[in-house]
Residue frames as a rotation matrix with the C-alpha (Angstrom) as fourth column:
MET 1
0.718 0.532 -0.449 85.68
-0.115 0.727 0.677 -15.14
0.686 -0.434 0.583 36.09
ILE 2
0.140 -0.619 0.773 87.28
-0.987 -0.147 0.061 -15.80
0.076 -0.772 -0.632 39.46
VAL 3
0.444 -0.102 -0.890 89.09
-0.020 0.992 -0.124 -19.10
0.896 0.073 0.439 40.01
LEU 4
0.567 -0.245 0.787 89.89
-0.824 -0.147 0.548 -20.18
-0.019 -0.958 -0.285 43.57
HIS 5
0.078 -0.636 -0.767 92.97
-0.187 0.747 -0.638 -22.37
0.979 0.193 -0.061 43.93
ARG 6
0.668 0.281 0.689 92.42
-0.720 0.015 0.693 -24.13
0.185 -0.960 0.212 47.25
ALA 7
-0.006 -0.712 -0.702 95.09
-0.154 0.694 -0.703 -26.20
0.988 0.104 -0.114 49.03
ASP 8
0.510 0.127 -0.851 95.70
0.709 0.498 0.499 -27.90
0.486 -0.858 0.164 52.38
LEU 9
0.308 -0.474 -0.825 98.30
0.605 -0.572 0.554 -25.21
-0.734 -0.670 0.111 53.03
VAL 10
0.741 -0.127 0.660 99.08
0.499 -0.554 -0.667 -22.00
0.450 0.823 -0.347 51.16
LEU 11
0.118 -0.783 -0.610 102.49
0.810 -0.279 0.516 -20.39
-0.575 -0.555 0.601 51.68
PRO 12
0.894 0.323 0.309 102.13
0.446 -0.693 -0.566 -16.83
0.031 0.644 -0.764 50.31
LEU 13
-0.119 -0.990 -0.078 105.52
0.959 -0.095 -0.267 -15.72
0.257 -0.106 0.960 51.75
ALA 14
-0.576 -0.028 0.817 104.10
0.044 -0.999 -0.003 -12.17
0.816 0.034 0.577 51.94
ALA 15
0.144 0.701 0.698 101.84
-0.879 -0.234 0.416 -13.31
0.455 -0.674 0.582 54.79
PRO 16
-0.403 -0.286 0.869 101.68
-0.759 0.634 -0.144 -16.11
-0.510 -0.718 -0.473 57.38
PRO 17
-0.986 0.040 -0.161 100.92
-0.054 0.841 0.538 -19.68
0.157 0.539 -0.827 56.21
LEU 18
-0.299 0.953 0.044 97.25
-0.951 -0.294 -0.094 -20.38
-0.077 -0.070 0.995 55.54
PRO 19
-0.896 0.134 0.423 95.90
0.086 0.988 -0.130 -23.85
-0.435 -0.080 -0.897 56.44
ASP 20
-0.094 0.848 0.522 92.99
0.916 0.279 -0.288 -24.60
-0.390 0.451 -0.803 54.09
GLY 21
-0.238 -0.110 -0.965 93.93
-0.029 -0.992 0.120 -21.45
-0.971 0.056 0.233 52.22
ALA 22
0.394 0.393 0.831 93.18
0.829 0.239 -0.506 -20.25
-0.397 0.888 -0.231 48.74
VAL 23
-0.713 -0.521 -0.468 94.38
0.167 -0.775 0.610 -17.89
-0.681 0.357 0.640 46.03
ALA 24
0.461 0.884 0.074 91.73
0.414 -0.140 -0.899 -16.05
-0.785 0.445 -0.431 44.01
VAL 25
-0.692 -0.710 0.125 92.78
0.371 -0.202 0.907 -15.48
-0.619 0.674 0.403 40.40
ARG 26
0.565 0.823 -0.063 91.11
0.362 -0.316 -0.877 -13.11
-0.742 0.473 -0.476 37.94
ASP 27
0.993 -0.106 -0.044 92.37
-0.084 -0.411 -0.908 -12.45
0.078 0.905 -0.418 34.40
GLY 28
0.481 -0.859 -0.177 95.78
0.452 0.415 -0.790 -13.97
0.752 0.300 0.588 35.11
THR 29
-0.377 -0.574 0.727 96.36
-0.312 -0.660 -0.683 -11.89
0.872 -0.484 0.070 38.23
VAL 30
-0.616 0.135 -0.776 96.13
0.726 0.480 -0.493 -12.67
0.306 -0.867 -0.393 41.94
ALA 31
-0.015 0.716 0.698 92.96
0.032 -0.698 0.716 -10.97
0.999 0.033 -0.013 43.21
ALA 32
0.441 0.176 0.880 93.16
-0.847 -0.244 0.472 -12.11
0.298 -0.954 0.041 46.84
VAL 33
-0.373 -0.521 -0.768 94.92
-0.027 0.833 -0.552 -14.56
0.928 -0.185 -0.325 49.15
GLY 34
-0.389 0.261 0.883 93.27
-0.900 -0.314 -0.303 -15.82
0.198 -0.913 0.357 52.32
PRO 35
-0.683 0.228 0.694 91.34
-0.227 0.837 -0.498 -18.59
-0.694 -0.498 -0.520 54.11
TYR 36
-0.942 0.301 0.148 89.30
0.268 0.410 0.872 -20.63
0.202 0.861 -0.467 51.67
GLY 37
-0.226 0.928 -0.297 86.04
0.957 0.155 -0.244 -20.08
-0.180 -0.340 -0.923 53.58
GLU 38
-0.050 0.166 -0.985 86.38
0.212 -0.962 -0.173 -16.31
-0.976 -0.218 0.013 53.41
LEU 39
-0.781 -0.306 -0.544 87.25
-0.419 -0.389 0.820 -16.23
-0.463 0.869 0.175 49.70
ALA 40
-0.832 0.535 0.147 84.48
0.525 0.671 0.525 -18.70
0.182 0.514 -0.839 48.82
ALA 41
-0.002 0.857 -0.515 81.94
0.860 -0.262 -0.439 -16.54
-0.511 -0.444 -0.736 50.64
ALA 42
-0.155 -0.128 -0.980 83.20
-0.121 -0.982 0.148 -13.42
-0.980 0.142 0.137 48.89
HIS 43
-0.544 -0.084 -0.835 83.06
-0.830 -0.095 0.550 -15.09
-0.125 0.992 -0.018 45.45
PRO 44
-0.055 0.598 0.800 80.08
-0.452 0.699 -0.553 -17.49
-0.890 -0.392 0.232 45.48
GLY 45
0.885 0.444 -0.142 80.17
-0.305 0.321 -0.897 -18.07
-0.353 0.836 0.420 41.72
ALA 46
0.103 -0.950 -0.296 83.90
-0.973 -0.158 0.169 -18.82
-0.208 0.270 -0.940 41.54
ARG 47
0.698 -0.075 -0.712 85.30
-0.246 0.909 -0.337 -21.94
0.673 0.410 0.616 39.97
VAL 48
0.572 -0.475 0.668 87.23
-0.746 0.036 0.665 -23.96
-0.340 -0.879 -0.334 42.55
ARG 49
0.387 -0.568 -0.726 90.35
-0.248 0.695 -0.675 -26.00
0.888 0.441 0.128 41.92
ALA 50
0.803 -0.058 0.593 91.12
-0.584 0.120 0.803 -28.03
-0.118 -0.991 0.062 45.02
TRP 51
0.247 -0.833 -0.495 94.71
-0.402 0.377 -0.834 -29.28
0.882 0.405 -0.242 45.43
ARG 52
0.952 -0.087 -0.293 96.22
0.292 0.542 0.788 -31.68
0.090 -0.836 0.541 47.94
GLY 53
0.114 -0.984 -0.139 99.45
0.981 0.133 -0.138 -30.59
0.154 -0.121 0.981 49.56
VAL 54
0.027 -0.291 -0.956 101.17
0.546 -0.797 0.258 -27.21
-0.837 -0.529 0.138 49.66
LEU 55
0.633 0.222 0.741 100.54
0.748 -0.419 -0.514 -24.31
0.197 0.880 -0.432 47.30
THR 56
0.018 -0.753 -0.658 103.39
0.618 -0.509 0.600 -21.83
-0.786 -0.417 0.456 46.81
PRO 57
0.497 -0.025 -0.868 104.45
-0.577 -0.756 -0.309 -19.04
-0.648 0.654 -0.390 44.47
GLY 58
0.971 -0.237 0.007 105.97
0.140 0.549 -0.824 -20.25
0.191 0.801 0.567 41.21
LEU 59
0.500 -0.860 -0.106 109.71
0.431 0.141 0.891 -20.93
-0.751 -0.491 0.441 41.30
ALA 60
0.828 -0.349 -0.439 112.51
-0.553 -0.639 -0.535 -19.11
-0.094 0.686 -0.722 39.48
HIS 61
0.733 -0.643 0.221 115.32
0.648 0.759 0.061 -21.09
-0.207 0.099 0.973 37.88
PRO 62
0.647 -0.471 -0.600 118.52
-0.185 -0.860 0.475 -19.05
-0.740 -0.196 -0.643 38.19
HIS 63
-0.465 -0.884 -0.042 120.40
-0.333 0.130 0.934 -20.85
-0.820 0.448 -0.355 35.39
GLY 64
0.551 0.820 0.156 117.95
-0.116 0.261 -0.958 -20.99
-0.826 0.510 0.239 32.53
ARG 65
0.566 -0.360 -0.742 120.50
-0.824 -0.240 -0.513 -20.35
0.007 0.902 -0.432 29.80
LEU 66
-0.542 -0.812 0.217 122.79
-0.815 0.571 0.099 -23.12
-0.205 -0.123 -0.971 31.01
LEU 67
-0.369 0.458 0.809 119.95
-0.099 0.846 -0.524 -25.61
-0.924 -0.274 -0.267 31.09
LEU 68
0.639 0.758 0.132 118.51
0.092 0.096 -0.991 -24.71
-0.764 0.645 -0.008 27.68
GLU 69
0.855 -0.321 -0.407 121.57
-0.512 -0.398 -0.761 -23.69
0.082 0.860 -0.504 25.64
HIS 70
-0.214 -0.977 -0.015 124.29
-0.943 0.210 -0.257 -25.96
0.254 -0.041 -0.966 27.07
ALA 71
-0.709 0.066 0.702 122.33
-0.200 0.936 -0.290 -29.19
-0.676 -0.346 -0.650 27.37
TYR 72
-0.610 0.524 -0.595 120.30
-0.650 0.100 0.753 -31.13
0.454 0.846 0.280 24.82
HIS 73
-0.405 0.584 0.704 117.08
-0.604 0.407 -0.685 -32.72
-0.686 -0.703 0.188 26.08
PRO 74
-0.993 -0.101 -0.059 116.38
-0.109 0.619 0.778 -35.82
-0.042 0.779 -0.625 23.98
ASP 75
-0.119 0.964 -0.239 113.00
-0.945 -0.036 0.326 -36.52
0.305 0.264 0.915 22.47
PRO 76
0.147 0.212 0.966 111.45
-0.642 0.764 -0.070 -39.72
-0.753 -0.610 0.248 23.94
ARG 77
0.971 0.239 0.004 111.64
-0.143 0.596 -0.790 -41.14
-0.191 0.767 0.613 20.41
GLU 78
0.409 -0.898 -0.161 115.42
-0.525 -0.087 -0.847 -40.72
0.747 0.431 -0.507 20.57
ALA 79
0.580 -0.148 0.801 115.75
-0.792 0.126 0.597 -42.60
-0.190 -0.981 -0.044 23.86
ASP 80
0.925 -0.227 0.306 117.06
0.246 0.969 -0.024 -45.82
-0.291 0.098 0.952 22.31
LEU 81
0.492 -0.761 0.424 119.88
0.605 -0.052 -0.795 -43.90
0.627 0.647 0.434 20.66
LEU 82
-0.156 -0.549 0.821 120.54
-0.090 -0.820 -0.566 -40.99
0.984 -0.163 0.079 23.03
GLY 83
-0.674 0.004 -0.739 119.07
0.703 0.314 -0.639 -42.08
0.229 -0.950 -0.214 26.36
THR 84
0.397 0.913 0.096 116.79
0.772 -0.389 0.503 -39.85
0.497 -0.126 -0.859 28.44
ALA 85
0.322 -0.334 -0.886 119.25
0.715 -0.528 0.458 -37.70
-0.621 -0.781 0.069 30.40
PRO 86
0.925 -0.017 -0.379 120.33
-0.201 -0.869 -0.451 -34.28
-0.321 0.494 -0.808 29.08
LEU 87
0.555 -0.767 0.321 123.35
0.824 0.453 -0.341 -34.49
0.116 0.453 0.884 26.79
THR 88
0.903 -0.376 -0.208 126.33
-0.299 -0.897 0.325 -32.30
-0.309 -0.232 -0.923 27.63
GLY 89
0.158 -0.975 0.157 130.03
-0.418 0.078 0.905 -32.17
-0.895 -0.209 -0.395 26.97
ALA 90
-0.787 -0.608 -0.103 131.45
-0.370 0.332 0.868 -34.53
-0.494 0.721 -0.486 24.37
ALA 91
-0.504 0.672 0.542 128.07
0.715 0.677 -0.174 -36.17
-0.484 0.300 -0.822 23.70
LEU 92
0.524 0.686 -0.506 126.52
0.303 -0.705 -0.642 -32.79
-0.796 0.183 -0.577 22.93
ALA 93
-0.077 -0.636 -0.768 129.46
-0.633 -0.564 0.530 -31.80
-0.771 0.527 -0.359 20.73
ALA 94
-0.888 -0.257 0.380 129.14
0.064 0.751 0.657 -35.05
-0.455 0.608 -0.651 18.78
LEU 95
-0.076 0.953 0.295 125.42
0.806 0.233 -0.545 -34.51
-0.588 0.196 -0.785 18.28
ALA 96
-0.909 -0.386 -0.157 125.95
0.256 -0.814 0.522 -30.93
-0.330 0.434 0.839 17.02
PRO 97
-0.028 0.989 0.147 122.24
0.828 0.106 -0.551 -29.95
-0.560 0.107 -0.822 16.98
ASP 98
-0.678 -0.058 0.733 121.07
0.553 -0.697 0.456 -27.47
0.484 0.714 0.505 14.37
GLU 99
-0.893 0.306 0.329 118.78
-0.417 -0.837 -0.355 -24.56
0.167 -0.454 0.875 15.26
ALA 100
0.025 0.965 -0.260 115.59
-0.652 0.213 0.728 -26.56
0.758 0.152 0.634 14.72
ARG 101
0.119 -0.035 -0.992 116.82
0.439 0.898 0.021 -29.29
0.891 -0.438 0.122 17.03
TRP 102
-0.889 -0.435 -0.139 117.90
0.337 -0.419 -0.843 -26.75
0.309 -0.797 0.519 19.66
GLY 103
-0.574 0.740 0.349 114.42
-0.719 -0.660 0.216 -25.25
0.391 -0.127 0.912 19.58
ALA 104
0.336 0.702 -0.628 112.77
-0.277 0.711 0.647 -28.64
0.900 -0.043 0.433 20.08
SER 105
-0.279 -0.535 -0.797 115.20
0.658 0.498 -0.565 -29.43
0.699 -0.682 0.213 22.89
ALA 106
-0.956 -0.079 0.282 114.40
-0.109 -0.798 -0.593 -26.11
0.272 -0.598 0.754 24.58
ARG 107
-0.107 0.990 0.096 110.66
-0.756 -0.144 0.639 -26.81
0.646 -0.005 0.763 24.39
ARG 108
0.376 0.205 -0.904 111.18
0.258 0.913 0.315 -30.14
0.890 -0.352 0.290 26.11
GLY 109
-0.632 -0.669 -0.391 113.41
0.599 -0.102 -0.794 -28.53
0.492 -0.736 0.465 28.73
LEU 110
-0.763 0.423 0.488 110.78
-0.516 -0.854 -0.066 -25.84
0.389 -0.302 0.870 29.37
GLN 111
0.297 0.891 -0.342 108.10
-0.434 0.445 0.783 -28.50
0.850 -0.085 0.519 29.83
ARG 112
0.073 -0.340 -0.938 110.29
0.690 0.696 -0.199 -30.20
0.720 -0.632 0.285 32.44
MET 113
-0.915 -0.352 0.197 110.77
0.137 -0.730 -0.669 -26.84
0.380 -0.585 0.716 34.17
LEU 114
-0.274 0.898 0.344 107.01
-0.766 -0.420 0.487 -26.38
0.582 -0.130 0.803 34.34
ALA 115
0.471 0.430 -0.770 106.72
0.020 0.868 0.496 -29.90
0.882 -0.249 0.400 35.73
HIS 116
-0.270 -0.604 -0.750 109.05
0.860 0.199 -0.469 -28.77
0.433 -0.772 0.466 38.54
GLY 117
0.431 0.599 -0.675 107.01
0.858 -0.502 0.103 -25.69
-0.277 -0.624 -0.731 39.44
THR 118
-0.597 -0.738 -0.316 109.20
0.568 -0.666 0.483 -23.20
-0.567 0.109 0.817 37.55
THR 119
0.542 0.805 0.243 107.43
0.782 -0.376 -0.497 -20.12
-0.309 0.459 -0.833 36.23
ALA 120
0.918 -0.354 -0.180 110.44
-0.390 -0.889 -0.241 -17.84
-0.075 0.291 -0.954 35.68
LEU 121
0.583 -0.787 0.202 114.00
0.759 0.617 0.209 -18.40
-0.289 0.031 0.957 34.47
SER 122
0.326 -0.568 -0.756 117.12
-0.104 -0.816 0.569 -16.36
-0.940 -0.106 -0.325 33.96
GLY 123
0.913 -0.146 0.381 118.51
0.397 0.101 -0.912 -15.38
0.095 0.984 0.150 30.56
PRO 124
0.161 0.507 -0.847 119.75
-0.815 -0.415 -0.404 -13.99
-0.556 0.755 0.346 28.34
PHE 125
0.372 0.052 0.927 119.38
0.285 0.944 -0.168 -16.48
-0.883 0.327 0.336 25.50
GLY 126
-0.343 -0.677 -0.650 121.72
-0.445 -0.492 0.748 -16.33
-0.827 0.547 -0.133 22.51
ARG 127
-0.919 0.002 0.395 120.19
0.304 0.642 0.704 -18.94
-0.252 0.767 -0.590 20.21
PRO 128
-0.726 0.673 -0.141 117.23
-0.665 -0.634 0.394 -17.61
0.176 0.380 0.908 18.16
SER 129
-0.227 0.678 -0.699 115.35
-0.104 0.696 0.710 -20.92
0.968 0.234 -0.087 18.38
VAL 130
-0.504 0.008 -0.863 115.74
0.809 0.355 -0.469 -21.01
0.303 -0.935 -0.186 22.16
ARG 131
-0.963 0.174 -0.204 114.61
-0.084 -0.919 -0.386 -17.38
-0.255 -0.355 0.899 22.49
THR 132
-0.496 0.821 -0.284 111.52
-0.635 -0.120 0.763 -18.21
0.592 0.559 0.581 20.47
ALA 133
-0.215 0.391 -0.895 110.74
0.392 0.874 0.288 -21.29
0.894 -0.289 -0.341 22.59
VAL 134
-0.739 -0.103 -0.665 111.10
0.670 -0.203 -0.714 -19.30
-0.062 -0.974 0.219 25.81
ALA 135
-0.904 0.413 -0.109 108.96
-0.420 -0.906 0.049 -16.43
-0.078 0.090 0.993 24.51
ARG 136
-0.304 0.828 -0.471 106.19
-0.491 0.288 0.822 -18.82
0.816 0.481 0.319 23.47
SER 137
-0.515 0.059 -0.855 106.28
0.554 0.785 -0.279 -20.68
0.654 -0.617 -0.437 26.78
GLY 138
0.493 0.716 0.495 105.07
0.099 -0.612 0.785 -17.64
0.865 -0.338 -0.372 28.72
LEU 139
0.404 -0.417 -0.814 107.66
0.914 0.208 0.347 -18.08
0.025 -0.884 0.466 31.48
ALA 140
0.990 -0.122 -0.077 108.99
-0.109 -0.982 0.157 -14.82
-0.095 -0.147 -0.985 32.84
VAL 141
0.415 -0.907 0.075 112.59
0.691 0.260 -0.674 -14.08
0.592 0.332 0.734 31.85
LEU 142
0.955 -0.135 -0.265 114.84
0.146 -0.563 0.814 -12.63
-0.259 -0.816 -0.518 34.54
PRO 143
0.500 -0.865 -0.046 118.34
-0.676 -0.357 -0.645 -11.19
0.541 0.354 -0.763 34.39
PRO 144
0.079 -0.541 -0.837 121.13
0.311 0.811 -0.495 -13.43
0.947 -0.221 0.233 35.65
PRO 145
0.843 0.205 -0.497 121.46
0.522 -0.091 0.848 -13.46
0.128 -0.975 -0.184 39.46
ALA 146
0.758 -0.584 0.292 123.89
-0.585 -0.806 -0.094 -10.90
0.290 -0.100 -0.952 40.84
GLY 147
0.104 -0.843 0.528 127.40
-0.873 0.177 0.455 -12.28
-0.477 -0.508 -0.717 41.12
THR 148
0.670 0.170 0.722 126.73
0.088 0.948 -0.305 -15.19
-0.737 0.268 0.621 38.73
ALA 149
-0.478 -0.869 -0.130 129.61
-0.164 -0.057 0.985 -16.00
-0.863 0.492 -0.116 36.44
PRO 150
0.078 0.518 -0.852 128.68
-0.955 -0.206 -0.213 -15.89
-0.286 0.830 0.479 32.74
ALA 151
0.764 0.217 0.607 127.88
-0.053 0.960 -0.276 -19.13
-0.643 0.179 0.745 30.99
PRO 152
-0.359 -0.911 0.206 130.69
0.164 0.155 0.974 -20.52
-0.919 0.383 0.094 28.85
PRO 153
-0.242 0.265 -0.933 130.48
-0.868 -0.489 0.086 -19.60
-0.434 0.831 0.349 25.19
ASP 154
0.770 0.636 0.039 128.96
-0.536 0.680 -0.501 -22.03
-0.346 0.365 0.864 22.75
THR 155
0.447 -0.702 -0.555 132.47
-0.456 0.355 -0.816 -22.95
0.769 0.618 -0.161 21.70
ALA 156
0.907 -0.010 -0.421 133.00
0.324 0.657 0.681 -24.33
0.270 -0.754 0.599 25.22
GLY 157
0.216 -0.849 0.483 135.74
-0.274 -0.527 -0.804 -21.99
0.937 0.041 -0.346 26.36
PRO 158
-0.395 -0.459 -0.795 137.67
0.573 0.553 -0.604 -22.59
0.718 -0.695 0.045 29.58
GLY 159
-0.761 0.005 0.649 136.79
-0.429 -0.755 -0.497 -21.41
0.487 -0.656 0.576 33.02
PRO 160
-0.888 0.426 -0.170 134.49
0.426 0.627 -0.652 -22.44
-0.171 -0.652 -0.739 35.85
GLY 161
-0.314 0.874 0.370 130.75
0.267 -0.293 0.918 -22.04
0.911 0.387 -0.142 35.64
PRO 162
-0.260 0.301 0.918 128.49
-0.766 -0.643 -0.006 -20.70
0.588 -0.705 0.398 38.38
ALA 163
-0.914 0.097 0.395 127.32
-0.248 0.637 -0.730 -22.53
-0.322 -0.765 -0.557 41.44
VAL 164
-0.479 0.756 -0.447 124.29
-0.546 0.142 0.826 -24.65
0.688 0.639 0.344 40.55
PRO 165
0.243 0.679 0.692 121.47
-0.970 0.152 0.191 -26.44
0.024 -0.718 0.696 42.36
ASP 166
-0.369 -0.266 0.890 121.45
-0.430 0.898 0.090 -30.06
-0.824 -0.350 -0.446 43.48
GLY 167
0.444 0.540 0.715 120.96
0.302 0.661 -0.687 -32.59
-0.844 0.520 0.130 40.71
ALA 168
0.457 -0.318 -0.831 123.44
-0.731 -0.667 -0.147 -30.91
-0.507 0.674 -0.537 38.39
VAL 169
0.897 -0.150 0.417 124.99
0.349 0.819 -0.456 -32.72
-0.273 0.554 0.787 35.44
PRO 170
0.085 -0.934 -0.348 128.78
0.046 -0.345 0.937 -32.39
-0.995 -0.095 0.014 34.94
ASP 171
0.976 0.117 -0.186 129.89
-0.167 -0.154 -0.974 -31.17
-0.142 0.981 -0.131 31.51
ALA 172
0.502 -0.828 0.248 133.09
0.566 0.532 0.629 -32.99
-0.653 -0.176 0.736 30.62
ALA 173
0.389 -0.345 0.854 133.85
0.849 -0.225 -0.478 -30.61
0.357 0.911 0.205 27.75
VAL 174
0.275 -0.250 0.929 134.44
-0.156 -0.964 -0.213 -27.65
0.949 -0.086 -0.304 30.03
PRO 175
-0.437 -0.492 -0.753 136.57
0.625 0.436 -0.647 -28.12
0.647 -0.753 0.117 33.16
GLY 176
-0.923 0.050 -0.382 134.74
0.317 -0.466 -0.826 -26.91
-0.219 -0.883 0.414 36.25
PHE 177
-0.676 0.722 -0.145 131.52
-0.720 -0.607 0.335 -26.23
0.154 0.331 0.931 34.32
THR 178
-0.883 0.441 0.162 128.29
0.338 0.836 -0.432 -27.92
-0.326 -0.327 -0.887 35.36
VAL 179
-0.629 0.768 0.124 124.87
-0.194 -0.309 0.931 -27.92
0.753 0.562 0.343 33.75
PRO 180
-0.752 0.310 0.582 122.23
-0.641 -0.136 -0.755 -27.45
-0.155 -0.941 0.301 36.46
GLY 181
-0.826 0.563 0.007 119.34
0.562 0.824 0.074 -29.73
0.036 0.065 -0.997 37.26
PHE 182
-0.326 0.810 0.487 115.66
0.255 -0.421 0.871 -28.82
0.910 0.408 -0.069 37.36
ASP 183
0.462 0.530 -0.711 115.19
0.790 0.118 0.602 -28.83
0.403 -0.840 -0.365 41.14
VAL 184
-0.267 -0.537 0.800 115.70
0.107 -0.842 -0.529 -25.37
0.958 -0.055 0.282 42.70
LEU 185
0.674 0.663 0.327 114.18
-0.258 -0.203 0.945 -26.12
0.693 -0.721 0.034 46.12
GLY 186
0.246 -0.637 -0.730 117.39
0.714 0.628 -0.308 -27.33
0.655 -0.446 0.610 47.74
GLY 187
-0.791 -0.590 0.160 118.03
0.367 -0.668 -0.647 -23.87
0.489 -0.453 0.746 49.22
GLY 188
-0.602 0.641 -0.476 114.48
0.530 -0.125 -0.839 -23.50
-0.597 -0.757 -0.264 50.49
LEU 189
0.184 0.825 0.534 111.30
0.977 -0.091 -0.195 -21.94
-0.112 0.557 -0.823 49.18
ARG 190
0.711 0.146 -0.688 112.17
0.235 -0.971 0.037 -18.35
-0.663 -0.187 -0.725 49.97
ALA 191
-0.290 -0.895 -0.339 115.33
-0.231 -0.278 0.932 -18.56
-0.929 0.348 -0.126 47.90
ALA 192
-0.792 -0.057 0.608 113.58
0.473 0.573 0.669 -20.36
-0.387 0.817 -0.427 45.04
ALA 193
0.182 0.982 0.047 110.30
0.801 -0.120 -0.586 -18.45
-0.570 0.144 -0.809 44.78
HIS 194
-0.259 -0.198 0.945 109.92
0.835 -0.537 0.117 -15.93
0.485 0.820 0.305 41.98
GLY 195
-0.772 0.065 0.632 108.12
-0.281 -0.927 -0.247 -13.62
0.570 -0.369 0.735 44.39
PRO 196
-0.878 0.466 0.112 105.43
0.032 0.291 -0.956 -13.60
-0.478 -0.836 -0.270 47.08
LEU 197
-0.470 0.835 0.287 101.74
0.752 0.208 0.626 -14.22
0.463 0.510 -0.725 46.41
ALA 198
-0.592 0.306 -0.745 99.89
0.372 -0.717 -0.590 -10.96
-0.715 -0.627 0.311 46.89
PRO 199
0.502 0.850 0.161 97.03
0.591 -0.201 -0.781 -9.11
-0.632 0.487 -0.604 45.19
GLY 200
0.770 -0.087 -0.632 98.06
-0.405 -0.832 -0.379 -7.52
-0.493 0.548 -0.676 41.91
VAL 201
-0.351 -0.935 -0.052 100.95
-0.674 0.213 0.707 -9.85
-0.650 0.283 -0.705 40.98
ARG 202
-0.170 0.226 -0.959 100.88
-0.862 0.437 0.256 -12.26
0.477 0.871 0.121 38.08
ALA 203
0.557 0.497 0.665 99.18
-0.771 0.607 0.192 -15.50
-0.308 -0.620 0.721 39.10
ASP 204
0.034 -0.638 -0.769 102.14
-0.539 0.636 -0.552 -17.88
0.842 0.433 -0.322 38.95
LEU 205
0.388 0.245 0.889 101.53
-0.906 0.277 0.319 -20.77
-0.168 -0.929 0.329 41.36
ALA 206
-0.381 -0.444 -0.811 102.94
-0.498 0.837 -0.224 -24.21
0.779 0.319 -0.540 42.09
VAL 207
0.595 0.583 0.554 101.49
-0.800 0.355 0.484 -27.09
0.085 -0.731 0.677 44.11
PHE 208
-0.433 -0.822 -0.371 103.62
-0.663 0.569 -0.486 -29.78
0.611 0.036 -0.791 45.74
GLU 209
0.630 0.636 -0.447 102.54
-0.227 0.700 0.677 -33.13
0.743 -0.324 0.586 47.12
VAL 210
-0.602 -0.758 -0.252 104.27
0.150 0.202 -0.968 -32.85
0.784 -0.620 -0.008 50.48
PRO 211
-0.150 0.577 -0.803 102.83
0.969 0.248 -0.003 -32.96
0.198 -0.778 -0.596 54.03
ALA 212
0.037 0.276 0.960 100.99
0.205 -0.943 0.263 -29.76
0.978 0.187 -0.092 54.90
ASP 213
0.970 0.233 0.073 101.37
-0.029 -0.188 0.982 -30.21
0.243 -0.954 -0.175 58.64
GLY 214
0.492 -0.841 -0.226 104.60
0.722 0.249 0.645 -29.71
-0.486 -0.480 0.730 60.55
ASP 215
-0.080 -0.646 -0.759 107.47
-0.111 -0.751 0.651 -27.88
-0.991 0.136 -0.011 58.90
ALA 216
0.788 0.505 0.352 106.17
0.265 0.237 -0.935 -27.49
-0.555 0.830 0.053 55.35
GLU 217
0.722 -0.566 -0.398 109.24
-0.692 -0.577 -0.435 -25.61
0.016 0.589 -0.808 54.11
ALA 218
-0.304 -0.811 0.499 111.49
-0.756 0.525 0.392 -28.43
-0.580 -0.258 -0.773 55.34
ALA 219
0.149 0.448 0.882 109.19
0.204 0.858 -0.471 -30.89
-0.968 0.250 0.036 53.58
LEU 220
0.962 0.178 -0.207 109.56
-0.137 -0.341 -0.930 -28.92
-0.236 0.923 -0.304 50.36
ARG 221
0.201 -0.962 -0.185 113.35
-0.975 -0.214 0.058 -28.96
-0.096 0.169 -0.981 50.61
SER 222
-0.410 -0.363 0.837 113.34
-0.444 0.881 0.164 -32.68
-0.797 -0.305 -0.522 51.35
GLY 223
0.327 0.650 0.686 110.78
0.311 0.612 -0.727 -33.64
-0.892 0.451 -0.002 48.72
GLY 224
-0.723 -0.689 -0.041 112.19
0.243 -0.310 0.919 -31.36
-0.646 0.655 0.391 46.06
ALA 225
-0.400 0.546 -0.736 110.54
-0.718 -0.686 -0.119 -29.76
-0.570 0.481 0.666 43.07
ALA 226
-0.882 0.076 -0.465 109.93
-0.282 0.705 0.651 -33.16
0.377 0.705 -0.600 41.47
ARG 227
-0.711 0.674 -0.200 106.96
0.625 0.475 -0.619 -33.44
-0.322 -0.566 -0.759 43.87
CYS 228
-0.750 0.448 -0.486 105.18
-0.501 -0.865 -0.024 -30.73
-0.432 0.226 0.873 41.88
THR 229
-0.492 0.666 0.560 101.64
0.615 0.722 -0.318 -31.77
-0.616 0.188 -0.765 40.97
ALA 230
0.528 0.687 0.500 100.41
0.848 -0.395 -0.354 -28.58
-0.046 0.611 -0.791 39.30
THR 231
-0.647 -0.665 -0.373 101.81
0.587 -0.746 0.314 -25.37
-0.487 -0.016 0.873 37.85
VAL 232
0.558 0.821 0.122 99.75
0.778 -0.466 -0.422 -22.28
-0.289 0.331 -0.898 37.05
LEU 233
-0.610 -0.791 0.053 101.30
0.722 -0.527 0.449 -19.67
-0.327 0.312 0.892 34.76
ALA 234
-0.957 0.282 -0.075 99.58
-0.292 -0.926 0.240 -16.28
-0.002 0.251 0.968 34.55
GLY 235
-0.246 0.930 0.273 96.37
-0.810 -0.043 -0.584 -17.97
-0.531 -0.366 0.764 35.70
ARG 236
0.413 0.370 -0.832 96.59
-0.815 0.558 -0.157 -20.84
0.406 0.743 0.532 33.19
LEU 237
0.544 -0.211 0.812 96.98
-0.395 0.790 0.470 -24.44
-0.740 -0.576 0.347 34.34
VAL 238
0.425 -0.488 -0.762 100.03
-0.885 -0.046 -0.463 -25.46
0.191 0.872 -0.451 32.29
HIS 239
-0.579 -0.566 -0.587 101.07
-0.395 0.825 -0.405 -28.61
0.713 -0.002 -0.701 34.14
ARG 240
0.318 0.612 0.724 99.12
-0.947 0.241 0.212 -31.22
-0.044 -0.753 0.656 36.04
ARG 241
-0.758 -0.653 -0.007 100.67
-0.653 0.758 -0.014 -34.50
0.015 -0.006 -1.000 37.08
ARG 242
0.136 0.833 -0.535 98.53
-0.741 0.444 0.503 -37.45
0.657 0.328 0.679 36.13
């Protein structure tokens, strides 16, 4: 079955912007990208998902290991005791999560990534429970970006960490080391996108509630990935903001 993801503006990156554009998805793969009218005429029996705002390729988080293996994401049921922000540094060391708790934390972190339009993240992952959570999530795993300094060891050794996106959380246990935030759009869509939307690639899409007229890429940078309203991973709708 063909599914047409229609939006006020589609930014394929591999082609010019498409006002009232659409992405046709078949079996988890992009089948076509073009004006909605043309794709609807070519696929009269297609299911249509209509989105408000700007549709883009899924985003790639360049510091997945730091976010999942050097920060603990509390369960909402732990909020009274631990708060809601990721735990790092001395607070993380005091908590000393076991493998089961690390796996649960990673699943919550991955859900927040999906809620920010992320469909790929960098590894590698050293903790077995985190590796399992990432594998089950379906997110694509990428090698670390070229020139990125390695993450500090789990024993919190010295040395600076890599440059990280806006919204980062300082880690007091490691001088100069910072755990990144979830928003990767601060450097612009082209830097954050996992890859362009084109026929034959995996159907990883994100939709953001930002103005579709004017400078849409500037609106994405300004609004940030928290404006994500939907994330599609290999053709599956895995996040939809209520």
